C-alpha positions as CSV (number, residue, x, y, z in Angstrom):
1,M,0.0,0.0,0.0
2,K,1.3,3.5,-0.9
3,T,2.2,5.8,1.9
4,S,1.5,9.5,1.2
5,F,4.1,12.2,1.5
6,L,1.9,13.9,4.1
7,T,2.0,10.7,6.2
8,I,5.7,10.6,6.3
9,C,5.9,14.3,7.1
10,I,3.7,13.6,10.2
11,S,5.2,10.3,11.2
12,F,9.0,10.6,10.5
13,L,11.5,13.3,11.0
14,S,8.7,15.8,11.6
15,L,8.9,17.2,15.1
16,G,6.0,19.6,14.6
17,A,6.1,23.4,15.0
18,S,5.2,23.1,18.7
19,A,8.1,20.8,19.5
20,Q,10.2,21.9,22.5
21,I,13.8,21.1,23.2
22,S,14.3,19.2,26.4
23,Q,17.5,18.2,28.1
24,A,16.3,14.6,28.6
25,D,15.6,14.2,24.9
26,F,18.9,15.9,24.1
27,A,20.9,13.6,26.3
28,N,19.5,10.5,24.6
29,P,17.9,11.3,21.3
30,E,15.5,8.9,19.5
31,N,16.8,6.5,16.9
32,K,15.5,8.7,14.1
33,Y,18.3,11.2,14.9
34,K,21.1,8.7,14.6
35,P,23.4,9.0,11.6
36,I,22.8,6.6,8.7
37,P,26.1,5.6,7.0
38,L,26.8,4.3,3.6
39,W,27.3,0.5,3.8
40,F,29.4,-0.7,0.9
41,W,28.6,-4.2,-0.2
42,N,32.0,-4.4,-1.9
43,N,34.0,-6.7,-4.1
44,T,32.8,-10.0,-2.6
45,T,29.9,-12.4,-2.4
46,V,27.5,-11.0,0.2
47,K,26.0,-13.7,2.5
48,E,22.9,-13.5,4.6
49,T,24.4,-14.6,8.0
50,E,27.3,-12.2,7.8
51,L,25.0,-9.4,6.6
52,L,22.7,-9.7,9.5
53,D,25.6,-9.9,12.0
54,Q,27.2,-6.8,10.6
55,F,24.0,-4.9,10.6
56,H,23.4,-5.8,14.2
57,Q,26.9,-4.6,15.1
58,M,26.5,-1.3,13.2
59,V,23.3,-0.6,15.1
60,G,24.2,-2.1,18.4
61,K,27.9,-1.4,18.9
62,D,28.5,1.6,16.6
63,G,25.3,3.4,17.4
64,Y,24.2,4.0,13.8
65,G,20.6,4.6,12.9
66,G,20.4,2.3,9.9
67,C,22.3,2.3,6.6
68,A,22.3,3.1,2.9
69,I,23.3,0.0,1.0
70,L,25.8,0.7,-1.8
71,P,26.7,-2.2,-4.1
72,F,30.2,-1.6,-5.2
73,G,33.1,-3.1,-7.2
74,Q,33.9,-5.6,-10.0
75,D,33.4,-8.7,-7.8
76,F,30.2,-7.9,-6.0
77,K,27.7,-10.7,-5.9
78,P,24.8,-11.5,-6.1
79,E,24.0,-9.8,-9.4
80,Y,22.7,-6.3,-9.0
81,L,18.9,-6.1,-9.0
82,S,18.5,-9.9,-9.3
83,D,16.1,-11.9,-7.2
84,D,19.0,-13.0,-5.0
85,Y,20.1,-9.4,-4.5
86,F,16.6,-8.3,-3.5
87,N,16.2,-11.2,-1.2
88,L,19.3,-10.1,0.8
89,Y,18.2,-6.5,0.6
90,G,14.8,-7.5,2.0
91,K,16.4,-9.3,4.9
92,I,18.1,-6.0,6.0
93,I,14.8,-4.0,5.5
94,K,13.0,-6.4,7.8
95,E,15.7,-6.4,10.4
96,A,15.8,-2.6,10.3
97,K,12.1,-2.5,11.0
98,K,12.5,-4.8,14.0
99,L,15.3,-2.7,15.4
100,D,13.4,0.6,14.7
101,V,16.1,2.0,12.5
102,H,15.9,3.2,8.9
103,L,17.2,2.7,5.4
104,S,18.2,5.3,2.8
105,L,17.7,3.9,-0.7
106,Y,20.9,4.3,-2.7
107,D,20.0,4.4,-6.3
108,E,23.0,2.9,-8.1
109,Y,25.5,0.1,-8.3
110,G,28.8,2.0,-7.9
111,F,28.6,5.7,-8.7
112,P,27.7,8.1,-10.2
113,S,24.0,7.6,-10.3
114,G,22.6,7.0,-13.8
115,S,24.3,3.9,-15.5
116,M,23.2,1.0,-13.3
117,G,26.6,-0.5,-12.9
118,A,28.9,0.8,-15.6
119,I,31.2,2.8,-13.3
120,N,32.9,1.8,-10.0
121,A,31.0,-1.5,-10.4
122,D,31.1,-4.5,-12.7
123,G,31.3,-2.3,-15.8
124,V,28.0,-3.5,-17.4
125,P,26.1,-0.4,-18.8
126,R,22.7,-1.8,-18.0
127,F,20.8,1.4,-18.5
128,M,22.5,2.2,-21.9
129,N,22.0,-1.4,-23.0
130,K,18.3,-1.2,-22.4
131,Y,17.7,2.5,-23.4
132,P,20.5,3.5,-25.8
133,D,18.7,6.7,-26.9
134,A,18.1,7.9,-23.3
135,T,21.8,8.5,-22.4
136,I,23.9,11.7,-22.3
137,K,24.0,14.0,-25.3
138,R,26.8,16.4,-26.2
139,L,27.0,19.6,-28.1
140,D,29.7,19.7,-30.8
141,K,31.0,22.7,-32.7
142,V,32.4,22.2,-36.2
143,E,33.9,25.4,-37.7
144,Y,35.5,26.6,-40.9
145,K,37.0,29.8,-42.1
146,A,35.4,31.3,-45.2
147,S,36.9,33.8,-47.7
148,S,35.0,36.7,-49.0
149,G,33.5,36.2,-52.5
150,D,33.8,32.4,-52.4
151,V,30.9,30.0,-52.4
152,F,31.2,28.0,-49.2
153,E,30.0,24.3,-49.5
154,Q,30.0,21.8,-46.7
155,V,28.0,18.7,-45.8
156,V,26.1,19.2,-42.5
157,P,27.9,17.2,-39.7
158,A,26.1,14.1,-38.3
159,G,23.7,14.7,-35.3
160,K,20.8,17.0,-34.7
161,L,21.6,20.4,-36.1
162,M,20.9,23.0,-33.4
163,S,22.3,26.0,-35.3
164,V,24.6,27.0,-38.2
165,V,25.9,30.5,-37.9
166,A,28.3,32.7,-39.9
167,M,30.1,35.2,-37.7
168,D,32.3,38.1,-38.9
169,T,35.1,37.9,-36.4
170,L,35.9,41.6,-36.7
171,T,32.4,43.1,-36.3
172,K,30.8,40.2,-34.4
173,S,27.9,40.3,-36.9
174,R,26.1,37.0,-37.1
175,I,23.9,35.4,-39.7
176,S,21.9,32.2,-39.5
177,L,22.6,30.0,-42.5
178,K,20.0,27.4,-41.9
179,Q,17.9,28.5,-44.9
180,H,20.9,27.8,-47.1
181,I,20.9,24.1,-46.4
182,R,19.5,21.8,-49.1
183,S,19.6,18.0,-48.9
184,G,22.0,17.9,-46.0
185,K,24.5,20.4,-47.6
186,L,25.2,24.0,-46.9
187,E,25.9,26.3,-49.8
188,W,26.5,30.0,-49.2
189,K,28.1,32.9,-51.1
190,V,30.4,34.6,-48.6
191,P,30.1,38.4,-48.4
192,E,32.8,40.9,-47.4
193,G,34.3,40.3,-44.0
194,A,36.4,37.9,-41.9
195,W,33.9,35.1,-41.6
196,K,33.8,32.0,-39.5
197,I,31.1,29.4,-40.2
198,M,30.1,27.2,-37.3
199,F,27.8,24.1,-37.2
200,F,26.4,23.2,-33.7
201,V,25.2,19.7,-33.5
202,C,23.8,17.6,-30.7
203,V,25.1,14.1,-30.7
204,K,25.0,11.0,-28.6
205,D,28.1,11.1,-26.3
206,G,28.7,7.5,-25.6
207,D,28.7,8.0,-21.8
208,P,26.6,5.3,-20.2
209,N,24.7,7.5,-17.8
210,V,21.1,8.7,-18.2
211,D,20.5,12.0,-20.0
212,Y,20.2,14.2,-16.9
213,L,18.7,17.0,-18.9
214,N,15.7,15.0,-20.1
215,P,13.0,14.1,-17.5
216,E,11.6,11.4,-19.7
217,A,14.9,9.6,-19.8
218,V,15.4,10.1,-16.0
219,K,11.9,8.5,-15.5
220,L,13.2,5.4,-17.3
221,F,16.2,5.3,-14.9
222,V,13.8,5.7,-11.9
223,K,11.6,2.9,-13.3
224,E,14.5,0.5,-13.5
225,T,16.0,1.4,-10.1
226,H,13.8,3.2,-7.5
227,Q,10.6,1.6,-8.7
228,A,12.2,-1.9,-8.6
229,Y,12.6,-1.5,-4.9
230,Y,9.2,-0.1,-4.4
231,D,7.6,-3.0,-6.4
232,R,9.1,-5.5,-4.0
233,F,8.9,-3.6,-0.7
234,P,6.0,-1.1,-0.9
235,S,4.9,-1.5,2.8
236,Y,8.3,-0.3,4.1
237,F,8.3,3.0,2.2
238,G,7.7,5.9,4.5
239,N,8.4,4.1,7.7
240,T,11.6,2.0,7.3
241,I,12.8,3.2,4.0
242,I,12.7,7.0,4.5
243,E,14.6,8.6,1.7
244,T,16.4,8.0,-1.7
245,F,20.0,9.0,-2.2
246,F,21.6,9.9,-5.5
247,D,25.3,10.2,-5.9
248,E,27.5,12.4,-8.0
249,P,25.6,13.3,-11.1
250,T,27.4,16.1,-12.9
251,M,27.5,18.1,-16.1
252,Y,31.2,17.8,-16.6
253,R,30.5,14.6,-18.5
254,A,30.3,14.8,-22.3
255,K,33.5,17.0,-22.2
256,G,31.6,19.6,-20.3
257,R,29.2,20.1,-23.2
258,M,26.2,18.2,-22.0
259,W,23.2,19.2,-24.1
260,T,19.8,18.0,-25.2
261,E,18.0,17.7,-28.5
262,K,15.0,19.7,-27.3
263,F,17.1,22.6,-26.1
264,N,15.9,25.1,-28.8
265,E,12.3,24.3,-28.2
266,Q,12.8,24.8,-24.4
267,F,14.6,28.1,-25.1
268,I,11.7,29.4,-27.3
269,S,9.2,28.3,-24.7
270,R,11.1,30.3,-22.0
271,Y,12.2,33.4,-23.9
272,G,9.9,33.6,-26.9
273,E,12.7,33.5,-29.5
274,S,15.1,31.1,-31.0
275,P,18.6,30.8,-29.5
276,E,20.3,29.9,-32.8
277,L,22.2,33.2,-33.3
278,L,23.4,32.9,-29.7
279,Y,25.2,29.6,-30.0
280,P,28.6,31.1,-30.8
281,A,28.6,32.8,-27.4
282,L,29.1,29.4,-25.8
283,W,32.7,29.6,-27.2
284,Y,33.4,33.2,-28.2
285,D,32.9,36.8,-27.5
286,I,30.0,38.0,-29.6
287,G,30.1,41.6,-28.6
288,E,27.9,43.5,-26.2
289,E,25.4,40.7,-26.1
290,T,27.9,38.1,-24.9
291,Q,27.1,38.0,-21.2
292,S,23.4,38.1,-21.8
293,A,23.5,35.3,-24.3
294,R,25.5,33.1,-22.0
295,N,23.2,33.7,-19.1
296,R,20.2,32.6,-21.2
297,L,22.0,29.6,-22.7
298,F,23.9,28.3,-19.6
299,G,21.0,29.4,-17.3
300,L,18.5,27.4,-19.2
301,R,20.8,24.4,-19.2
302,A,21.2,24.6,-15.4
303,H,17.4,24.7,-15.1
304,L,17.0,21.7,-17.4
305,Y,19.6,19.8,-15.3
306,A,17.9,20.6,-12.0
307,E,14.4,19.9,-13.3
308,G,15.4,16.9,-15.4
309,F,17.2,14.9,-12.7
310,M,16.7,16.4,-9.3
311,K,13.0,17.3,-9.7
312,T,12.1,14.1,-11.4
313,I,13.5,12.0,-8.6
314,A,12.0,14.3,-5.9
315,E,8.5,13.9,-7.5
316,W,8.9,10.1,-7.6
317,A,10.0,10.1,-3.9
318,S,7.2,12.4,-2.8
319,A,4.6,10.1,-4.6
320,H,6.1,7.1,-2.7
321,G,6.2,8.6,0.7
322,I,9.9,9.3,1.1
323,F,12.3,12.2,0.9
324,S,15.0,12.8,-1.8
325,T,18.6,13.7,-1.1
326,G,22.0,13.4,-2.7
327,H,24.8,15.5,-4.0
328,Q,26.7,16.6,-7.1
329,D,30.2,15.8,-8.1
330,Q,32.9,18.5,-7.9
331,E,30.9,20.8,-5.6
332,E,34.1,22.5,-4.6
333,I,34.7,24.2,-7.9
334,A,34.2,28.0,-7.7
335,N,32.8,28.1,-11.2
336,P,30.0,25.5,-11.2
337,V,28.7,26.2,-14.7
338,S,30.2,23.1,-16.3
339,V,30.0,20.8,-13.3
340,S,26.7,21.3,-11.4
341,G,25.4,24.1,-13.6
342,D,24.1,26.2,-10.7
343,L,24.9,24.5,-7.3
344,M,22.3,26.5,-5.4
345,L,19.6,25.7,-8.0
346,C,20.3,22.0,-7.7
347,G,18.8,22.1,-4.2
348,K,15.6,23.7,-5.2
349,Y,13.9,20.5,-6.2
350,M,15.5,18.3,-3.5
351,D,13.8,17.6,-0.1
352,I,17.2,17.6,1.5
353,P,19.9,19.4,-0.4
354,G,23.3,17.8,0.0
355,I,27.1,18.0,-0.5
356,D,30.0,15.7,0.1
357,K,33.3,16.2,2.0
358,I,35.4,13.5,0.5
359,G,39.2,13.2,0.0
360,G,41.9,15.4,1.3
361,G,42.8,18.8,0.0
362,R,39.4,19.5,-1.5
363,P,38.1,22.8,-0.1
364,T,34.5,21.6,0.2
365,E,34.1,23.7,3.4
366,L,34.0,26.8,1.3
367,F,30.8,25.5,-0.2
368,Y,28.8,24.3,2.8
369,K,27.1,27.6,2.9
370,V,26.1,27.4,-0.8
371,V,24.2,24.2,-0.2
372,S,22.7,25.2,3.2
373,S,21.7,28.6,1.8
374,S,19.9,26.7,-1.0
375,A,17.9,25.0,1.7
376,N,17.2,28.3,3.3
377,N,16.2,30.0,0.0
378,W,13.7,27.3,-0.9
379,D,12.5,26.5,2.6
380,K,14.0,23.1,3.2
381,R,14.3,21.7,6.7
382,Q,17.4,19.5,6.3
383,V,20.8,19.8,4.7
384,M,22.9,16.6,4.1
385,S,26.6,16.0,3.9
386,E,28.3,12.7,2.9
387,T,31.6,12.9,4.8
388,Y,35.0,11.3,5.5
389,G,35.5,9.0,2.5
390,A,38.9,8.8,0.8
391,M,40.6,10.7,3.7
392,G,42.5,7.8,5.0
393,N,42.5,6.8,8.7
394,I,42.0,10.3,10.0
395,S,42.1,11.0,13.7
396,V,39.0,11.0,15.9
397,K,39.7,14.6,16.6
398,T,39.4,15.3,12.8
399,L,36.0,13.4,12.7
400,Y,34.7,15.9,15.3
401,H,36.4,19.0,13.7
402,I,34.8,18.4,10.3
403,A,31.4,17.7,11.8
404,M,31.4,20.8,14.0
405,E,32.3,23.0,11.1
406,Q,29.6,21.5,8.9
407,Y,26.9,22.0,11.5
408,T,27.8,25.6,12.2
409,K,27.5,26.2,8.5
410,G,24.0,24.8,8.2
411,I,24.4,21.1,7.6
412,N,22.2,19.1,10.0
413,T,22.4,15.5,8.6
414,L,25.8,13.9,8.3
415,I,26.1,10.6,6.3
416,P,29.3,8.8,7.4
417,H,31.4,7.4,4.6
418,A,31.5,4.5,5.3
419,V,31.1,1.0,6.7
420,W,32.5,-1.7,4.4
421,Y,31.1,-5.3,4.2
422,N,34.5,-6.6,3.2
423,D,36.8,-4.6,5.5
424,Q,39.9,-6.4,4.1
425,N,39.4,-4.7,0.7
426,V,38.5,-1.1,1.5
427,T,38.8,1.2,-1.5
428,F,38.3,4.5,0.3
429,L,39.5,4.7,3.9
430,P,38.4,5.2,6.6
431,E,36.4,2.1,7.5
432,L,34.1,3.4,10.2
433,S,32.9,0.4,12.1
434,W,33.6,-1.6,15.3
435,R,36.1,-3.7,13.3
436,N,38.5,-0.7,12.9
437,E,40.5,-0.5,16.1
438,L,41.2,3.3,15.5
439,Y,37.5,4.0,15.9
440,R,36.0,1.0,17.8
441,D,35.8,2.8,21.2
442,S,35.0,6.3,19.8
443,L,32.2,5.6,17.3
444,P,29.4,5.1,19.8
445,V,30.2,8.3,21.5
446,F,30.7,10.2,18.3
447,N,27.4,8.9,16.8
448,K,25.6,10.0,20.0
449,F,27.2,13.4,19.5
450,L,25.9,13.6,16.0
451,S,22.5,12.4,17.2
452,R,22.4,15.4,19.6
453,L,23.3,17.8,16.9
454,N,20.6,16.3,14.7
455,Y,18.0,16.4,17.5
456,I,18.4,20.2,17.9
457,L,19.3,21.4,14.5
458,Q,16.8,19.4,12.5
459,Q,13.9,21.0,14.5
460,E,11.6,23.1,12.3
461,G,12.7,26.7,12.6
462,R,14.2,29.6,10.8
463,H,17.8,30.6,10.3
464,V,18.9,33.9,11.7
465,A,21.6,36.1,10.2
466,D,22.0,39.8,9.7
467,I,23.9,39.5,6.4
468,A,22.8,38.3,2.9
469,V,25.4,37.6,0.2
470,L,24.3,37.6,-3.4
471,Y,25.1,34.3,-5.1
472,P,27.0,35.4,-8.2
473,I,25.8,32.7,-10.6
474,E,24.8,35.3,-13.3
475,S,28.3,36.6,-13.4
476,L,29.8,33.1,-13.5
477,Q,27.5,32.2,-16.4
478,G,28.3,35.4,-18.2
479,E,32.0,34.7,-18.3
480,H,31.9,30.9,-18.8
481,V,32.9,29.3,-22.1
482,L,32.9,25.7,-23.2
483,D,36.2,23.8,-23.8
484,G,38.0,26.2,-21.3
485,E,41.7,25.9,-20.5
486,L,41.2,24.3,-17.1
487,G,39.4,21.3,-18.6
488,F,35.8,20.3,-17.9
489,Y,36.5,18.4,-14.7
490,E,37.9,21.6,-13.0
491,G,35.2,23.9,-14.2
492,G,36.8,24.9,-17.5
493,V,37.4,28.6,-16.8
494,I,38.7,30.8,-14.0
495,I,36.4,33.7,-13.8
496,P,38.3,36.9,-13.0
497,N,37.3,38.7,-9.7
498,T,35.3,35.8,-8.4
499,D,35.6,36.3,-4.6
500,Y,32.3,34.9,-3.2
501,T,34.1,32.0,-1.5
502,H,36.7,34.4,-0.1
503,I,34.0,36.6,1.3
504,S,32.3,33.5,2.8
505,A,35.5,32.4,4.6
506,L,36.2,35.9,5.9
507,L,32.7,36.2,7.3
508,T,32.3,32.8,9.0
509,D,35.9,31.8,9.7
510,T,37.6,35.1,10.5
511,L,35.0,37.7,11.5
512,G,32.5,35.4,13.3
513,R,29.6,36.6,11.1
514,D,27.0,34.1,9.7
515,F,25.2,34.9,6.5
516,T,22.8,33.4,3.8
517,Y,23.5,33.4,0.1
518,L,20.6,34.7,-1.8
519,H,20.0,33.2,-5.3
520,P,19.1,35.9,-7.9
521,E,15.9,34.1,-8.6
522,V,15.0,34.1,-4.9
523,M,16.2,37.7,-4.5
524,S,13.8,38.8,-7.2
525,E,10.8,36.6,-6.5
526,K,10.7,35.8,-2.8
527,C,12.3,38.9,-1.1
528,R,10.7,42.2,-0.2
529,V,12.1,45.4,1.1
530,E,10.6,47.3,4.1
531,K,12.2,50.1,6.2
532,G,15.8,49.3,5.5
533,L,15.3,45.5,5.9
534,L,15.4,42.8,3.3
535,H,12.9,40.0,4.1
536,L,13.0,36.5,2.7
537,D,9.4,35.5,2.8
538,N,9.2,31.8,3.2
539,Q,6.6,29.8,5.0
540,V,9.0,28.6,7.7
541,N,12.5,30.1,7.0
542,K,11.6,33.8,7.2
543,E,14.9,35.6,7.3
544,T,15.5,39.3,7.8
545,F,18.7,40.9,6.6
546,R,20.2,44.3,7.6
547,L,23.1,44.2,5.3
548,L,23.6,42.9,1.7
549,I,27.0,42.0,0.3
550,V,27.4,41.9,-3.5
551,P,30.6,40.0,-4.1
552,G,32.6,40.6,-7.2
553,V,30.2,40.4,-10.2
554,K,30.4,41.7,-13.7
555,T,27.0,40.6,-14.8
556,I,23.7,41.0,-12.9
557,S,20.0,40.9,-13.7
558,L,18.0,44.1,-13.6
559,S,15.4,42.5,-11.5
560,T,18.0,41.7,-8.8
561,L,19.6,45.1,-9.1
562,R,16.3,46.8,-8.7
563,Q,15.8,45.0,-5.4
564,I,19.3,46.1,-4.3
565,E,18.5,49.7,-5.2
566,S,15.2,49.6,-3.4
567,F,16.8,48.1,-0.3
568,F,19.4,50.8,-0.3
569,Q,16.9,53.6,-0.8
570,S,14.8,52.3,2.1
571,G,17.7,52.6,4.4
572,G,19.4,49.2,3.9
573,N,23.2,48.9,3.8
574,V,25.1,47.5,0.8
575,I,28.7,46.4,0.4
576,F,30.2,45.8,-3.0
577,T,33.5,44.0,-3.3
578,T,36.3,43.5,-5.9
579,Q,34.3,44.1,-9.1
580,L,31.3,46.4,-9.6
581,P,28.5,45.2,-11.9
582,E,28.5,46.6,-15.4
583,K,26.7,44.1,-17.6
584,S,23.0,43.1,-17.7
585,V,21.5,39.6,-18.0
586,E,18.8,41.2,-20.1
587,P,20.0,42.0,-23.6
588,G,20.8,45.7,-24.4
589,R,20.4,47.0,-20.8
590,D,24.1,47.4,-19.8
591,Q,23.8,51.1,-19.3
592,E,20.9,50.7,-16.9
593,V,23.2,48.6,-14.7
594,K,26.0,51.1,-14.7
595,D,23.5,54.0,-13.9
596,K,22.0,52.2,-11.0
597,I,25.4,51.3,-9.5
598,A,26.6,54.9,-9.9
599,R,23.5,56.2,-8.2
600,I,23.9,53.9,-5.2
601,L,27.6,54.7,-4.7
602,A,27.1,58.4,-5.3
603,A,24.5,58.5,-2.6
604,G,27.1,57.3,-0.1
605,S,25.6,57.5,3.4
606,S,22.7,59.8,2.7
607,A,19.2,59.6,3.9
608,S,19.2,56.2,2.2
609,G,21.4,53.4,3.6
610,K,25.1,53.1,3.6
611,A,27.0,52.0,0.5
612,F,30.6,50.7,0.4
613,F,32.9,49.5,-2.3
614,I,35.8,47.4,-1.0
615,G,38.2,46.8,-3.9
616,K,40.4,44.3,-2.0
617,P,38.3,42.7,0.7
618,A,40.5,41.9,3.7
619,P,39.4,41.3,7.3
620,D,39.9,44.8,8.7
621,A,38.1,46.6,5.8
622,L,35.2,44.2,5.8
623,R,34.9,44.3,9.6
624,A,34.8,48.1,9.6
625,A,32.1,48.2,6.9
626,I,30.0,45.6,8.7
627,T,30.3,47.2,12.1
628,E,29.2,50.5,10.6
629,S,26.2,48.8,9.0
630,C,25.1,46.7,11.9
631,R,25.5,48.5,15.2
632,V,23.9,45.8,17.3
633,P,24.6,42.5,15.5
634,D,22.7,39.2,16.2
635,V,25.9,37.7,17.6
636,A,29.0,39.7,18.6
637,F,32.3,38.3,19.6
638,E,35.3,40.0,21.1
639,E,37.8,40.8,18.4
640,G,40.3,38.0,18.1
641,A,37.9,35.6,19.9
642,E,35.5,34.8,17.0
643,L,33.8,31.4,16.7
644,N,32.0,29.5,14.1
645,Y,28.3,29.4,14.9
646,I,24.7,29.1,13.7
647,H,21.6,30.7,15.1
648,K,18.1,29.3,14.6
649,E,14.7,30.4,16.0
650,L,12.1,27.7,16.7
651,K,8.5,28.5,17.5
652,D,9.4,30.0,20.9
653,Q,13.0,29.1,21.5
654,S,16.3,30.5,20.2
655,V,19.0,28.0,19.5
656,Y,22.7,28.8,19.1
657,Y,25.4,26.3,18.3
658,F,29.0,27.5,18.8
659,A,32.1,25.5,17.8
660,N,35.6,26.1,19.1
661,L,37.8,24.7,16.4
662,K,41.0,26.0,17.9
663,E,43.7,24.2,19.9
664,K,43.0,26.1,23.2
665,P,40.0,26.5,25.5
666,Y,37.6,29.3,24.9
667,R,36.6,31.7,27.6
668,A,35.2,35.0,26.3
669,N,32.1,37.2,26.3
670,V,29.6,36.7,23.5
671,V,26.8,39.3,23.1
672,L,23.5,38.2,21.8
673,R,20.8,40.5,20.5
674,G,17.6,40.1,22.7
675,K,16.8,39.4,26.3
676,L,17.5,35.7,26.7
677,K,17.4,33.2,29.6
678,P,20.2,31.0,28.3
679,V,21.0,27.4,29.1
680,L,24.1,25.7,27.9
681,L,24.0,22.1,26.7
682,D,27.1,20.1,25.9
683,P,26.5,17.8,22.8
684,H,29.7,15.9,23.7
685,T,28.3,14.7,27.1
686,G,24.6,15.5,26.9
687,Q,24.9,17.5,30.1
688,Q,23.9,21.0,31.1
689,V,26.8,23.4,31.7
690,K,26.8,26.3,34.2
691,V,26.3,29.7,32.5
692,T,26.9,33.3,33.6
693,Y,25.1,36.0,31.8
694,K,23.8,39.6,32.1
695,H,21.3,41.9,30.3
696,K,22.1,45.3,28.9
697,N,20.5,47.9,26.6
698,V,22.7,48.8,23.7
699,H,21.6,51.5,21.2
700,G,18.0,51.0,22.3
701,M,18.1,47.2,22.0
702,E,18.1,44.6,24.7
703,T,21.2,42.3,24.6
704,T,22.4,39.3,26.6
705,T,26.1,38.9,27.4
706,V,27.1,35.3,28.0
707,V,30.5,34.0,29.2
708,L,31.0,30.9,27.0
709,P,33.2,28.2,28.4
710,I,34.2,25.8,25.5
711,E,37.0,23.3,25.6
712,K,39.5,23.1,22.8
713,N,38.2,21.3,19.7
714,S,34.7,21.2,21.2
715,S,31.3,22.9,20.9
716,I,28.3,23.9,22.9
717,F,24.6,24.8,22.4
718,L,23.0,27.8,24.0
719,I,19.2,27.4,24.3
720,D,16.8,30.1,25.3
721,N,13.7,29.3,27.2
722,I,14.4,25.6,27.6
723,H,11.8,23.2,29.0
């Protein structure tokens, strides 16, 4: 019997708007708050007796709250999606139900999601074998030089012709040559000029993964994978099986030129005109229209990706009573246009937006706020991180350090990577189970710690921060080109003056200031200005900002800029950094952008708000501008004693989580806006900690000064009005 999405929202993970944090529940959270690790069924024949024993140990000894089963490797048996496979899978489901723990439905054999075993598995491209026309497509450019006065003749390249354009490389003048094609051959008399003739064709790439841009193709993948589990275990969906998990889809496949045959039709539907004359902008400067053209082309592709894959899976999950989560590959690339398209937008259609912190030396921590802000923008309750894989046997202290940083930056669901069925053949250390002597004694305590973080930070409530930062996707799209010098895996192109991750790190890691990225779509459609405040009007996550930072951007939409100007004129404060906007997403409107920016900066600190331009954002300059803009901040630290933190407001409680990631104990005053009755709870022990505080009126506002005692490499909750 089908379980409705409403039922799961009531029965699982939903605490209700009236839920109250209690010390007793905090000390010993329910099973539903325990972390659910990836469990690799790896490179061996999996047997029922050992499976059940391992599962009992994971739940009983390690303190996990279930698992996400991940078939993996060349030698995995029984065969993926066979009757024997589902028989073993069903044994774990039934055992999980008995133990009152949960399963996350991993949707692939190996990874990335989309091939049914072709990669990191046995190499069989099951999806491509069954649906050869539903796999990834690629956009190719075939170009020629043409001499003035000649008759240019060329057979049209194989594939679906998306556009054929002649461009004068000196004047940037462009002409569509489609009408000059007869019987598969182009014939055109070349006029005066320095002409380049370009064919743009969409072809089958040969990659075994599903066409992520095509929802009909993704539905076929869902039918073969997700639906196969539901057909066998329908009564467990929404109670024991609580979510589906996709892993590392990406647009860097197809040489970073992933495309779809219906792109032009989708473009016409969205913009009311053909994109054919814009195609050269994907590779070249086409003049004043370049940034606008790229925003429409790359912007549409990002929407097709988010709607084709993420939205299709989320709709299936909702119809079958579970949540959808997962993450992209290469999230730590500052220019996401050729990898995730638009990393914030990817979370729009997921119930639980996600990221992974995998491998050493990958600066994923710079992007936690992108994914958690995506959840904030589109009113999602949870934010997931798959964490620790491919880091080697890291220390227990590192386990805690990474988790604490993630949770202060908005993540509230950590999926440990991983427990390995065959612990003698671990591909990506660490192996996080009772069998690993490095973690055997620490895992139960660590998982209890994570459960306490989940118990408080998964509660329904709103994120609180004074500062909004514009997510610069429009500028990144405006400067991106295909076949860039970095290669598709690394994002293709370094975009000059891109400083948003630098601003993020300065705010959270240096200045002790939390913030929310605002996506341009959300800025225009979900925000309103009132009396010097910028309001994000969600049903639950209703944020109010006193300061807007516009990081280095060259290109911006007029709808976004109008909101910024309105905010400033009403008394709001704006900081621009590194690069001022000068180009418009809308074609032919660049001068309006320049005029609006000039008006804001010329006004300075008039009757409107305050406006600053910081050409080289450094801690002191940014601190000074923020201090001038926010006289009584939500959270204020002593200079030099800043912490990472997050602040949420529940129905009638304020919750602060502070992490001391330093190698020395923390003893300093922290000033909180509002008159609070604080209680300190230690997530490492589950105990209440003695607190000293006092109230004071500052600039007409009530504040509470708390002396925070936090041990080195440790953390603490401050709860107002606890019961």
